[in-house]
Wavefront OBJ file of the C-alpha trace (Angstrom):
o trace
v 6.619 -143.794 71.609
v 9.175 -146.607 71.432
v 10.207 -149.723 73.038
v 13.419 -149.316 74.504
v 13.854 -152.657 74.850
v 12.638 -156.248 74.277
v 14.340 -158.284 77.627
v 14.813 -161.889 77.866
v 15.163 -164.158 80.711
v 17.276 -166.817 81.447
v 18.616 -169.205 83.850
v 21.793 -170.046 82.390
v 23.069 -173.945 82.479
v 27.058 -175.050 82.995
v 28.775 -175.731 81.512
v 27.357 -173.254 78.910
v 26.855 -173.881 75.317
v 25.783 -171.100 72.570
v 22.730 -173.784 71.441
v 21.320 -172.753 75.464
v 19.988 -169.605 73.640
v 18.181 -171.318 70.123
v 14.611 -171.266 71.939
v 14.472 -167.458 73.242
v 16.501 -166.390 69.900
v 13.613 -167.411 67.992
v 11.085 -165.853 70.450
v 13.100 -162.818 70.217
v 13.170 -162.798 66.335
v 9.490 -163.316 66.277
v 8.439 -160.397 68.897
v 11.064 -158.081 67.156
v 9.538 -158.693 63.884
v 5.612 -157.987 65.307
v 6.115 -155.392 67.042
v 7.866 -153.350 64.020
v 4.866 -154.904 61.766
v 2.563 -152.924 64.930
v 4.201 -150.112 63.923
v 6.567 -150.065 66.972
v 10.376 -149.051 66.576
v 12.242 -152.049 68.806
v 15.787 -150.118 70.028
v 17.094 -153.278 71.213
v 16.586 -156.854 72.328
v 18.168 -158.195 75.672
v 18.956 -161.063 77.335
v 19.001 -161.039 81.434
v 19.888 -164.289 83.430
v 19.687 -165.231 87.081
v 21.887 -163.341 89.631
v 25.792 -164.540 88.331
v 26.757 -165.208 92.465
v 24.092 -168.255 92.255
v 26.176 -170.066 88.999
v 29.237 -168.682 88.442
v 31.828 -171.151 89.646
v 32.928 -170.928 92.579
v 33.277 -166.865 91.640
v 36.837 -167.144 90.559
v 38.336 -165.038 88.451
v 40.279 -167.885 86.175
v 36.935 -169.121 85.122
v 33.984 -166.223 85.923
v 35.731 -163.925 83.069
v 35.944 -166.123 80.075
v 32.588 -167.778 81.227
v 31.178 -164.069 81.155
v 32.995 -163.169 77.681
v 31.491 -166.741 75.928
v 28.003 -165.547 77.256
v 28.592 -161.974 75.482
v 29.808 -163.596 72.647
v 26.868 -165.866 72.631
v 24.063 -163.541 72.785
v 25.470 -161.183 70.273
v 25.637 -164.152 67.634
v 21.504 -164.709 68.875
v 20.907 -161.359 68.406
v 20.668 -159.581 71.590
v 22.185 -156.257 71.627
v 22.894 -156.526 75.442
v 23.348 -158.961 77.855
v 22.912 -158.847 82.241
v 24.396 -161.030 84.126
v 22.602 -160.008 87.248
v 23.666 -158.321 90.454
v 26.260 -159.373 92.967
v 24.623 -160.700 96.267
v 25.080 -159.295 99.914
v 25.016 -163.505 100.769
v 28.049 -163.681 98.480
v 30.742 -161.154 99.393
v 33.006 -162.049 96.761
v 30.621 -161.081 94.171
v 31.199 -157.612 94.128
v 35.088 -157.967 94.167
v 34.615 -159.370 91.068
v 32.411 -156.546 89.487
v 35.306 -153.829 88.313
v 36.782 -156.884 86.544
v 33.847 -158.408 85.011
v 33.580 -154.953 83.244
v 36.719 -154.569 82.055
v 36.671 -158.180 80.560
v 33.349 -157.240 78.457
v 32.107 -154.318 76.564
v 28.194 -155.129 76.147
v 27.438 -156.833 79.613
v 25.620 -155.318 82.485
v 25.980 -156.095 86.222
v 24.410 -154.212 89.107
v 24.758 -154.878 92.870
v 22.114 -155.523 95.012
v 22.150 -153.373 98.590
v 18.829 -155.262 100.514
v 18.736 -158.777 101.741
v 15.783 -161.270 100.508
v 14.371 -160.572 103.941
v 13.988 -156.844 103.740
v 16.943 -155.762 104.952
v 19.853 -153.026 104.688
v 22.937 -154.659 104.628
v 25.743 -151.697 105.528
v 28.689 -154.243 103.918
v 26.948 -154.393 100.625
v 26.130 -150.655 100.455
v 29.697 -149.840 101.330
v 30.820 -152.701 98.443
v 28.658 -151.089 95.893
v 30.283 -147.809 96.269
v 33.749 -149.599 96.044
v 32.729 -150.866 92.835
v 31.423 -147.363 91.634
v 34.874 -145.634 92.333
v 36.562 -148.284 90.818
v 34.788 -148.744 87.666
v 35.115 -145.306 87.106
v 39.017 -145.820 86.140
v 38.289 -148.118 83.475
v 37.976 -145.781 80.465
v 39.059 -141.821 80.853
v 35.991 -140.690 80.459
v 34.085 -143.045 83.260
v 31.917 -144.462 80.785
v 32.033 -147.951 82.434
v 29.261 -146.989 84.966
v 26.783 -146.880 82.570
v 26.947 -150.906 82.755
v 26.493 -151.052 87.052
v 23.934 -149.901 89.069
v 23.453 -150.062 92.909
v 19.702 -151.677 93.672
v 17.482 -151.412 96.494
v 14.479 -153.353 96.542
v 14.391 -154.077 93.052
v 12.788 -157.733 92.159
v 13.074 -159.650 89.291
v 11.766 -159.535 85.888
v 12.753 -155.762 85.556
v 13.285 -155.237 81.889
v 15.348 -151.901 82.115
v 18.610 -151.805 82.320
v 21.300 -152.526 83.913
v 18.786 -153.697 86.733
v 17.347 -156.723 84.846
v 17.829 -160.444 86.512
v 15.866 -163.322 86.617
v 14.413 -165.531 89.761
v 13.143 -168.484 87.581
v 14.005 -171.815 85.427
v 11.749 -171.364 82.418
v 12.473 -168.596 80.134
v 10.331 -165.268 80.045
v 10.383 -161.911 78.767
v 9.235 -157.980 79.396
v 9.096 -154.834 77.913
v 10.572 -151.897 78.586
v 8.942 -148.730 76.979
v 10.827 -144.840 75.789
v 7.647 -142.987 76.761
v 8.136 -139.625 78.224
v 6.739 -138.743 74.966
v 3.142 -139.366 76.062
v 3.421 -137.366 79.142
v 4.929 -134.153 77.224
v 1.802 -134.834 74.043
v -0.621 -134.991 77.108
v -0.054 -132.233 79.380
v 0.976 -129.924 76.306
v -2.962 -130.797 74.567
v -4.419 -129.984 77.914
v -6.526 -127.406 79.274
v -7.265 -128.677 83.155
v -4.948 -131.156 85.128
v -7.892 -133.471 84.532
v -7.577 -133.002 80.825
v -4.173 -133.997 81.217
v -4.315 -137.152 83.572
v -6.835 -138.722 81.626
v -5.362 -137.878 78.253
v -1.941 -139.884 79.424
v -3.999 -142.717 81.074
v -6.325 -143.576 77.976
v -2.961 -143.193 75.917
v -0.845 -145.608 78.372
v -3.822 -148.102 78.262
v -4.121 -147.783 74.785
v -0.667 -148.498 73.675
v -0.526 -151.272 76.322
v -3.308 -152.890 75.284
v -1.734 -153.412 71.495
v 1.530 -154.482 73.136
v 0.044 -156.702 75.840
v -1.660 -158.507 72.722
v 1.339 -158.864 70.638
v 3.454 -160.484 73.828
v 0.354 -163.061 74.503
v 0.568 -164.158 70.732
v 3.983 -164.765 71.122
v 3.732 -165.886 74.822
v 1.247 -168.864 73.142
v 3.314 -169.598 70.398
v 6.470 -170.171 72.145
v 5.020 -170.578 75.545
v 7.660 -168.444 77.081
v 6.318 -166.333 80.071
v 5.241 -162.611 79.570
v 6.055 -160.534 82.556
v 4.287 -157.487 81.558
v 5.272 -153.724 80.653
v 7.649 -151.549 82.373
v 5.907 -148.284 81.089
v 8.177 -146.028 82.882
v 8.458 -142.604 81.182
v 12.013 -142.715 80.038
v 13.443 -139.998 77.890
v 15.598 -139.786 75.025
v 17.733 -136.652 74.791
v 15.241 -134.023 72.887
v 12.620 -132.039 74.384
v 10.026 -134.213 72.689
v 10.760 -136.633 74.858
v 11.637 -135.089 77.773
v 10.423 -136.081 81.424
v 11.948 -132.396 82.465
v 9.793 -130.810 79.191
v 6.476 -132.309 80.429
v 7.009 -131.581 84.321
v 7.558 -127.766 82.822
v 4.500 -128.118 81.325
v 2.556 -128.472 83.936
v 3.731 -124.924 85.318
v 6.868 -125.564 86.861
v 9.498 -122.720 85.536
v 12.552 -124.994 85.269
v 12.865 -128.596 87.199
v 14.249 -128.443 90.194
v 12.553 -125.080 91.684
v 9.158 -125.648 93.619
v 6.317 -127.445 92.525
v 8.607 -130.000 90.315
v 7.954 -132.526 93.396
v 4.157 -132.146 92.682
v 4.603 -132.183 89.340
v 6.001 -135.759 89.424
v 3.712 -137.101 91.657
v 0.742 -135.586 89.477
v 2.382 -138.283 86.471
v 3.107 -140.615 88.472
v -0.323 -140.766 89.833
v -1.521 -141.246 86.367
v 0.890 -144.568 85.661
v -0.566 -146.224 88.842
v -4.371 -145.505 87.311
v -3.727 -146.880 84.228
v -4.435 -150.816 83.862
v -1.973 -152.472 82.054
v 0.018 -155.854 83.073
v 2.836 -154.145 85.039
v 6.544 -155.018 85.631
v 9.466 -153.725 86.709
v 9.507 -149.909 87.420
v 6.351 -148.773 86.096
v 7.262 -144.917 87.485
v 8.848 -141.833 85.981
v 12.553 -141.777 85.183
v 14.734 -138.957 85.628
v 18.351 -140.383 84.120
v 19.890 -136.761 84.010
v 22.440 -137.724 81.045
v 19.034 -139.065 78.820
v 17.336 -136.290 79.151
v 17.632 -132.838 77.610
v 15.732 -130.591 80.284
v 17.376 -132.427 83.000
v 20.946 -131.840 81.377
v 20.263 -128.147 81.284
v 18.849 -127.299 84.276
v 21.540 -129.669 86.112
v 24.053 -127.924 84.191
v 22.716 -124.292 85.281
v 22.722 -125.312 88.608
v 19.299 -125.367 89.173
v 18.625 -129.336 90.062
v 20.650 -131.080 91.941
v 21.338 -134.505 93.283
v 19.337 -134.319 96.816
v 16.357 -132.714 94.445
v 16.544 -135.814 92.189
v 16.283 -138.093 95.496
v 13.451 -136.130 96.711
v 11.422 -136.771 93.620
v 12.231 -140.487 94.482
v 9.912 -140.615 96.964
v 7.218 -140.215 95.126
v 7.578 -141.731 91.517
v 10.848 -142.665 89.716
v 13.135 -145.489 89.801
v 15.871 -143.810 91.817
v 19.353 -141.875 90.697
v 20.294 -142.599 87.071
v 23.531 -141.555 84.603
v 24.443 -138.810 87.539
v 27.918 -137.248 86.840
v 29.981 -137.137 90.102
v 33.456 -135.617 90.330
v 36.243 -137.791 89.352
v 37.716 -137.664 93.246
v 34.299 -138.756 94.646
v 35.466 -141.101 97.284
v 33.878 -144.605 97.944
v 33.024 -143.000 101.539
v 30.979 -140.103 100.249
v 29.191 -142.581 97.401
v 28.049 -145.159 99.998
v 26.397 -142.132 102.476
v 24.330 -141.473 99.123
v 23.404 -145.160 98.341
v 22.487 -145.403 102.032
v 20.228 -142.514 101.796
v 18.731 -143.887 98.612
v 18.432 -147.546 100.290
v 16.295 -146.582 103.192
v 14.047 -144.660 101.069
v 13.114 -147.717 99.422
v 12.987 -149.659 102.115
v 10.635 -147.298 104.050
v 8.304 -146.489 101.198
v 8.758 -150.430 99.709
v 9.503 -149.355 96.142
v 12.221 -150.498 93.821
v 14.994 -147.700 93.773
v 18.244 -147.714 92.151
v 21.445 -145.671 91.459
v 23.639 -145.328 88.010
v 26.388 -143.000 89.442
v 28.888 -142.040 87.387
v 32.656 -140.272 88.828
v 34.238 -138.633 85.868
v 38.216 -138.971 85.883
v 39.715 -135.661 86.192
v 36.562 -133.943 85.960
v 35.320 -131.523 89.332
v 32.349 -129.964 90.249
v 31.251 -127.371 87.373
v 33.074 -128.956 84.666
v 31.314 -129.903 81.730
v 30.893 -133.555 80.633
v 31.814 -134.562 77.067
v 30.422 -137.534 76.204
v 29.816 -138.744 72.293
v 27.516 -141.044 72.814
v 23.263 -141.136 71.253
v 21.548 -141.751 74.287
v 23.275 -138.830 76.408
v 23.038 -134.592 76.355
v 25.346 -133.223 78.008
v 25.739 -132.120 81.412
v 27.523 -130.082 83.976
v 28.934 -131.675 87.006
v 27.164 -131.349 90.197
v 28.190 -130.511 93.374
v 27.979 -134.226 95.718
v 27.189 -132.750 99.796
v 28.711 -135.910 100.675
v 31.097 -137.052 103.516
v 31.923 -140.395 104.369
v 29.645 -141.686 107.102
v 31.139 -142.449 110.624
v 30.128 -144.649 113.799
v 27.019 -147.037 113.958
v 26.379 -146.052 110.272
v 29.641 -147.002 109.020
v 29.776 -150.093 110.056
v 29.222 -153.491 108.722
v 25.539 -154.371 110.449
v 22.523 -155.500 107.847
v 19.480 -153.915 109.389
v 15.604 -153.318 108.734
v 13.223 -150.178 108.874
v 9.356 -151.330 109.410
v 7.587 -150.051 105.944
v 5.759 -146.962 106.430
v 2.068 -147.374 108.189
v -0.898 -145.499 107.113
v -1.497 -142.647 109.988
v 2.796 -143.494 111.180
l 1 2 3 4 5 6 7 8 9 10 11 12 13 14 15 16 17 18 19 20 21 22 23 24 25 26 27 28 29 30 31 32 33 34 35 36 37 38 39 40 41 42 43 44 45 46 47 48 49 50 51 52 53 54 55 56 57 58 59 60 61 62 63 64 65 66 67 68 69 70 71 72 73 74 75 76 77 78 79 80 81 82 83 84 85 86 87 88 89 90 91 92 93 94 95 96 97 98 99 100 101 102 103 104 105 106 107 108 109 110 111 112 113 114 115 116 117 118 119 120 121 122 123 124 125 126 127 128 129 130 131 132 133 134 135 136 137 138 139 140 141 142 143 144 145 146 147 148 149 150 151 152 153 154 155 156 157 158 159 160 161 162 163 164 165 166 167 168 169 170 171 172 173 174 175 176 177 178 179 180 181 182 183 184 185 186 187 188 189 190 191 192 193 194 195 196 197 198 199 200 201 202 203 204 205 206 207 208 209 210 211 212 213 214 215 216 217 218 219 220 221 222 223 224 225 226 227 228 229 230 231 232 233 234 235 236 237 238 239 240 241 242 243 244 245 246 247 248 249 250 251 252 253 254 255 256 257 258 259 260 261 262 263 264 265 266 267 268 269 270 271 272 273 274 275 276 277 278 279 280 281 282 283 284 285 286 287 288 289 290 291 292 293 294 295 296 297 298 299 300 301 302 303 304 305 306 307 308 309 310 311 312 313 314 315 316 317 318 319 320 321 322 323 324 325 326 327 328 329 330 331 332 333 334 335 336 337 338 339 340 341 342 343 344 345 346 347 348 349 350 351 352 353 354 355 356 357 358 359 360 361 362 363 364 365 366 367 368 369 370 371 372 373 374 375 376 377 378 379 380 381 382 383 384 385 386 387 388 389 390 391 392 393 394 395 396 397 398 399 400 401 402 403 404 405 406 407 408
C-alpha cells in the first residue's frame, strides 16, 4: 500500500503572494518525512483551494489566467506536485466557460465542475456546461490528455483528497490522505479460503494501516495546528496486476469483470471498507479508473466491460466513472446524457460520484489508446450508447430527487 497523496487545503487570500504557502509548506515537508520514515511511499503531495469562483476577481480572463499560473508556480516552488483550484459552481455560470482556457494555460493545475447545488438540487444547466467543458478540453492536446485534469462532480463534499475532485470550504488550513490500496484487496482475497475470511483480512489490514497513518497525522496536526480531515481509503489501483481492483474482483470468482457477479463482488469489497473503522474522508470506496487499472483496461479492450457496467457498479460502491476514453467525435449532448444519469444516481442514493471522461481526437470506438504515461494502461475506445436529450430533460431547470428511503 502507498499514499497516493498527502493533500493540503487552503483558502487563498488576494492579492495572492507566494509566502501564503509558507505554513503549509512546512507542514507538508514534515508530513512527507514522517510517512516515509514510517515505511510508506508518498507518491505525491498536493494543494487544493476553496472553489475558484468564490475568490477569483470577477472571473475575468485577463486576471484569472495569470493568477492561476502564479499559484501553480508558487505551489511547485513550495514542494507540491499538483494544485487543484476547485470546482466551477452553478451559482457562478461563467466559471464553467473559463475552465478550458484555465486548463490550457496551466500544466499541473486541476479543476472540476459541480453539477449539484448546496441544497441538493440537480442543475441541468451545470450538467450541460460540464459536458461542453469535456468536449472543448479534449482538443487542447492531440491525445485528449488534458481531461485528466478535469472532473464533473455530483454530491461531492469538501475535504476530498483525491484529484481532480479535491476542494475546500473553510478558512483554516487542513490536510487529508489519499491511498493507493487496491493491493490490500488483492492480498486479502487471494489469501482467503472463504468470503468471511477474505472480508476479515481486508478489514484488519485497513484498520492496521489506518491506525499508523492516523497516529502520524495526529502528530503533524498537534505540531502545526492544521486540522486532520481523515483518510480516503479508496481502493485506488495502479496499472499492474498486484494493485488491480479488477484483479481483486476476479479473484473472488468472477470470470472477467464486466460479467454477471461483478456487481456482487464490488458490493462485497465496498462492504469491507464500510466495516473498517478509521477517520473517513472523501469517497472511501472502490475506484474503477479504467486506464489506471491493467485488468479493467484489458477487459474494456476486449469488449466485456462497458460504461453502463461501471455506472452500475457505482450504485453499490465506487467513486463514479474515471479515466474512461471516448470517441473523439463524441458530442457534448451525448456526454450530458451520461452525466445526468451519474448525477441522478448520486442524488438518489446520497453518495459522491464523479466523472472523468476523455474523448480522444481522431479516435473511434474500437480504436486502441496510445498514451505514454506511467500511471496508465492502454485499452480500446468503448462505445458510448448515448444520444442528446430532448424535451424536459434538455432544459435549464433545477430539480430535486428525494433521497432513497428504506422500504420505498
